[in-house]
C-alpha positions in Angstrom: 77.6 50.9 109.8 80.9 51.6 108.2 84.1 50.6 110.0 87.0 53.0 110.5 89.3 51.0 108.2 86.9 51.3 105.3 86.5 55.0 105.8 90.2 55.5 106.0 90.7 53.3 102.9 88.3 55.5 100.9 90.1 58.7 102.1 93.6 57.4 101.3 92.5 56.0 97.9 90.7 59.2 96.8 93.4 61.4 98.3 96.1 59.5 96.5 94.3 59.9 93.1 93.8 63.6 93.9 97.4 64.4 94.7 98.9 62.2 91.9 96.7 63.6 89.2 96.8 67.2 90.4 100.6 67.1 90.7 101.0 65.4 87.3 99.0 68.0 85.5 101.0 70.7 87.2 104.2 69.0 86.1 103.0 68.7 82.5 101.9 72.3 82.2 105.2 73.5 83.6 106.9 71.9 80.6 104.9 74.0 78.2 106.1 77.3 76.8 103.9 80.5 76.9 101.1 79.2 79.1 98.4 81.8 78.7 96.9 83.9 81.5 93.3 85.3 81.4 92.9 88.2 83.7 90.4 91.2 83.7 91.7 94.7 84.4 89.5 95.1 87.5 91.1 92.0 89.1 94.2 94.1 89.9 92.2 95.9 92.5 91.5 92.7 94.4 93.3 93.0 97.8 95.6 90.3 99.1 94.1 89.2 102.4 96.6 87.2 104.3 94.1 85.7 106.8 91.9 84.2 104.0 94.5 81.4 103.7 92.8 79.9 106.7 89.4 79.3 105.1 91.3 78.3 101.9 93.1 75.6 103.7 90.1 74.6 105.8 88.5 72.9 102.7 91.1 70.2 103.0 90.0 69.4 106.6 86.3 69.5 105.7 87.0 67.4 102.6 88.6 64.6 104.7 86.1 64.8 107.6 83.2 63.9 105.3 84.6 60.4 104.9 84.1 59.9 108.6 80.6 61.5 108.7 78.9 59.5 106.0 76.0 57.6 107.5 76.0 54.5 105.3 78.0 52.8 102.5 75.9 54.2 99.7 76.5 57.8 100.9 80.2 57.1 101.2 80.4 55.7 97.7 78.4 58.6 96.2 80.7 61.1 97.9 83.8 59.3 96.6 82.3 59.1 93.2 81.6 62.8 93.2 85.1 63.6 94.2 86.6 61.4 91.5 84.3 62.8 88.8 85.2 66.3 89.9 88.9 65.5 89.7 88.5 63.8 86.3 86.7 66.8 84.7 89.1 69.3 86.3 92.2 67.4 85.1 90.9 67.3 81.5 90.4 71.1 81.7 93.9 71.6 83.0 95.4 69.5 80.3 93.5 70.8 77.3 93.1 74.5 78.4 96.2 75.2 80.5 96.3 78.6 82.2 98.4 80.2 84.8 98.5 83.0 87.4 101.7 85.0 87.4 101.0 87.3 90.3 103.6 87.4 93.1 102.2 87.0 96.6 103.4 89.5 99.2 105.6 88.3 102.0 103.7 86.7 104.9 104.8 85.6 108.4 103.4 83.6 111.3 100.8 80.9 110.9 99.5 82.4 107.6 103.1 82.4 106.3 103.5 78.8 107.2 100.2 77.9 105.4 101.3 79.8 102.3 104.7 78.1 102.3 103.0 74.7 102.7 100.8 75.5 99.8 103.7 76.6 97.6 105.5 73.4 98.4 102.8 71.4 96.6 101.1 73.8 94.3 102.3 75.6 91.2 100.8 78.6 89.4 98.9 76.3 86.9 95.8 74.2 87.2 93.6 77.3 87.0 90.3 76.8 85.1 88.0 75.3 86.2 89.1 75.9 89.8 89.2 72.5 91.5 89.0 74.4 94.8 85.6 75.8 93.8 84.4 72.5 92.4 85.3 70.8 95.7 83.7 73.7 97.7 80.4 72.9 96.0 80.7 69.1 96.3 81.9 69.1 99.9 79.5 71.9 100.8 76.6 69.9 99.4 77.3 67.2 102.0 77.4 69.5 104.9 74.2 71.3 103.7 72.3 68.0 103.7 73.9 66.7 106.9 73.6 69.8 109.1 70.4 71.7 108.2 70.4 73.8 111.4 73.8 75.2 110.6 73.1 76.3 107.0 73.5 80.0 107.6 77.0 79.4 109.1 77.9 76.9 106.4 76.9 79.4 103.7 79.1 82.0 105.3 82.1 79.8 105.7 82.0 78.1 102.3 81.4 81.5 100.8 84.7 82.6 102.4 86.4 79.5 101.0 85.1 80.5 97.5 86.3 84.1 97.7 89.6 83.1 99.2 90.8 81.7 95.9 91.0 85.4 94.7 92.2 87.0 97.9 95.1 84.6 98.3 96.1 85.2 94.6 95.7 81.5 93.8 93.2 82.0 91.0 91.9 84.6 88.5 88.2 85.3 88.4 87.5 83.2 85.3 88.4 80.1 87.4 85.6 80.8 89.8 82.4 80.6 87.6 83.9 77.8 85.5 84.6 75.8 88.7 81.0 76.6 89.8 79.6 75.1 86.6 81.6 72.0 86.9 80.8 71.6 90.6 77.1 71.8 90.0 77.4 69.5 87.0 78.9 66.9 89.3 76.0 67.2 91.7 73.6 67.0 88.7 75.3 63.9 87.3 75.4 62.2 90.6 72.3 63.3 92.5 71.6 62.7 96.2 68.8 60.3 95.3 68.3 58.1 92.3 70.6 57.5 89.3 72.3 59.9 87.0 69.6 61.6 84.8 71.5 60.8 81.6 71.5 57.1 82.5 67.9 56.9 83.7 65.5 55.1 81.3 64.4 57.5 78.6 60.7 58.6 79.0 60.6 60.0 75.4 59.3 58.5 72.2 61.3 60.7 69.9 59.4 62.3 67.0 60.5 64.6 64.2 59.2 67.5 66.3 61.3 66.5 69.3 64.4 66.5 67.1 63.4 69.8 65.6 63.2 71.4 69.1 66.5 69.8 70.0 68.1 71.3 66.9 66.7 74.8 67.7 68.0 74.7 71.3 71.2 73.2 70.1 71.8 76.0 67.7 71.1 78.4 70.5 73.8 76.8 72.6 76.2 77.0 69.7 75.4 80.7 69.2 76.1 81.3 72.9 79.5 79.6 72.6 80.4 81.7 69.5 79.5 84.8 71.4 81.6 83.6 74.3 84.6 83.5 71.9 84.5 87.3 71.9 85.9 87.2 75.4 85.3 89.7 78.2 81.8 89.8 79.6 80.7 87.6 76.6 82.3 84.7 78.5 79.1 84.6 80.6 77.4 83.2 77.5 79.0 79.8 78.3 76.4 79.6 81.1 73.7 80.2 78.6 75.1 77.4 76.4 75.1 75.0 79.4 71.5 75.8 80.2 70.3 75.3 76.6 72.2 72.0 76.4 70.2 70.9 79.5 67.0 71.6 77.5 68.3 69.7 74.5 68.9 66.7 76.8 65.4 67.0 78.2 63.8 66.8 74.8 66.1 63.9 74.0 65.8 61.9 77.3 62.7 63.1 79.1 61.5 65.1 82.1 64.0 63.5 84.5 66.7 65.8 83.1 65.2 68.7 85.1 65.3 66.7 88.3 62.0 68.1 89.6 61.4 66.6 93.1 58.2 65.4 94.7 57.9 68.7 96.7 57.8 70.7 93.4 61.3 72.1 93.6 64.0 71.6 91.1 67.3 70.3 92.3 69.9 72.9 93.3 72.2 71.6 90.6 69.5 72.1 87.9 68.7 75.6 89.2 72.3 76.6 89.0 73.1 75.0 85.6 69.8 76.0 84.0 69.4 79.5 85.6 69.6 81.5 82.3 66.9 79.2 80.7 64.8 79.4 83.9 64.9 83.2 83.9 64.0 83.2 80.2 61.0 80.9 80.9 59.8 83.2 83.7 60.1 86.2 81.4 58.2 84.3 78.8 55.3 83.8 81.3 55.3 87.5 82.1 55.2 88.4 78.4 52.4 86.1 77.5 50.2 86.5 80.6 50.7 90.3 80.9 47.2 91.7 81.5 45.6 88.3 81.1 44.1 86.0 83.8 46.7 83.6 85.2 44.1 80.9 85.7 40.4 80.2 84.9 37.7 77.9 86.2 36.8 75.3 83.7 34.3 73.0 85.4 33.0 73.2 88.9 36.1 73.1 91.1 38.6 72.5 88.3 40.8 75.4 87.0 43.6 75.5 84.5 46.4 78.1 84.7 50.0 79.0 85.2 52.2 77.4 87.8 52.9 80.8 89.2 49.4 80.9 90.9 49.6 77.5 92.4 49.6 78.8 96.0 46.0 80.1 95.6 44.5 76.6 95.3 43.7 73.9 97.8 45.1 71.2 95.4 47.4 71.2 92.4 48.2 68.8 89.6 51.5 70.0 88.2 52.3 69.3 84.5 55.3 71.6 84.2 58.6 69.7 84.1 60.9 72.7 83.6 59.8 75.2 86.3 59.6 74.8 90.1 56.3 75.0 92.0 57.5 77.4 94.6 54.6 77.2 97.1 52.7 74.0 96.5 49.7 73.2 98.7 49.6 70.1 100.9 47.5 68.3 98.2 50.1 68.3 95.4 50.4 65.8 92.6 52.7 65.7 89.5 52.3 64.5 86.0 55.3 66.1 84.5 55.4 66.9 80.7 57.6 68.9 78.4 56.7 72.2 77.0 55.7 72.5 73.3 55.3 68.7 73.0 52.0 66.9 72.7 51.7 64.6 75.8 51.4 60.9 75.2 48.1 59.1 75.6 49.6 57.2 78.6 50.6 60.4 80.4 47.2 62.0 79.8 45.4 58.9 81.1 47.6 58.9 84.3 46.9 62.6 84.7 43.2 62.1 84.5 43.3 59.5 87.2 45.2 61.9 89.5 42.9 64.8 88.6 39.8 62.8 89.3 41.0 61.9 92.8 41.8 65.5 93.5 38.5 66.8 92.1 36.5 64.5 94.4 38.3 65.5 97.6 39.1 69.2 97.3 37.1 72.3 96.7 39.6 74.0 94.3 42.0 72.2 92.0 44.5 73.8 89.7 45.9 71.9 86.7 49.0 73.9 85.8 51.8 74.3 83.3 53.9 77.3 82.4 51.1 79.4 80.9 48.0 77.3 81.4 47.4 77.0 77.6 49.0 73.8 76.6 49.7 70.8 78.8 47.2 71.7 81.5 44.5 72.3 79.0 45.1 69.0 77.3 44.8 67.2 80.7 41.5 69.0 81.5 40.1 68.3 78.0 40.9 64.6 78.5 39.3 64.6 81.9 36.1 66.2 80.7 35.8 63.6 78.0 37.0 60.5 79.9 34.8 61.2 83.0 31.7 62.0 80.8 31.5 65.6 81.9 31.1 66.5 78.2 29.5 64.3 75.6 32.3 64.7 73.1 35.7 66.3 72.5 34.3 69.2 70.5 32.0 70.2 73.3 34.9 70.0 75.8 37.1 72.2 73.6 34.3 74.8 73.3 33.9 74.9 77.1 37.6 75.4 77.7 38.0 78.0 74.9 35.3 80.1 76.5 37.7 81.0 79.3 41.1 80.1 77.7 40.6 81.3 74.1 44.4 81.1 73.5 44.5 77.3 73.5 45.2 75.5 70.2 44.2 71.9 69.8 46.0 70.3 66.8 44.7 67.3 65.0 47.5 65.3 66.5 46.5 66.3 70.0 42.9 65.5 69.3 43.9 61.9 68.4 46.0 61.6 71.5 43.2 62.8 73.7 40.8 60.2 72.1 43.4 57.5 72.6 43.8 58.5 76.3 40.0 58.4 76.7 40.0 54.9 75.3 42.8 53.9 77.7 41.0 55.4 80.7 37.7 53.6 79.8 39.6 50.2 79.6 41.2 50.8 83.0 37.9 51.7 84.7 35.8 48.9 83.3 
């Protein structure tokens, strides 16, 4: 258990850093001349809703309350670390890209008037993008989402009001909302609920020239998105695309842990939010390549290969797709996650064969899946057919698979990897 003094100490420490750094950046920006303001024409139609100052201010209470709701020291430290990281990123944004809101707020009275006056006594019309209020809404909201699952509908409603209130209280322009959202989810991604930060986790990659080539392609895509964002207006949404593509670059550089796929087949909320443009593109890619084609095919007895989108139709699934969620996995669900477009390692194929063999012996229908069912999943099944002596040699196994999945391509490099995996499997099973 955590004693009260420790909780209070964390609150005072983090709160002091918050107010000191926030106030300091406000002061510095106030010394500048011609601080820019980015506002879209349609924003002038946003109404000023006096009562929304209540949900706006409520974030402060919810923020502080978490320090006294944390269940163990690790949770308390993680929450404090998330807040400090959020503060650090926001402050850098305020210093290097200062913005302001010049709108005058209408006169208010009563409790709402008091809350607006209290806010004006501390805040100034700077510290705009990314909105620290939105960043903290996501970080604080993530705690309550995990801690109170039965209240999630109400929590979504209230934290949604908090998010909208930055506009209806004339505290922020619209640009500050999505940029704050990106930073908020980046904080959750960098400091996940379980495990260590993905960028600090041991790399699962043996980088090859092909890895670096793919990294450069996706990196160029991210740069292109940023250049388009420089056009302004609706093109600013391309920043989101750049963030998503940077996530893919990291995955090819560091490994499958970048996508934060969990044991239940879902991606973390942070990965889904940050990588949504890429994930939508990957889904459209599946639709394009599998339009009018079978989504899965039986290869041998009860073993099928196919796309992850048909996983719900099988009694058991071996999931090889690192970048996409398995939305409705069966109870018998195993993972051997691999990256798209990359030949899997012999070690990964060997581990996959072990898992597949167990599933094959205990379930009547087993799907080995990846995005399309042409690459990673086919490689696993080919290795399994060879390693378990279902086929006498690799050429026969390839012919069998190509009868139902003619689109598969087995390169010379993949052939060698499968043979190495077969050798590893035989040594393990001696």
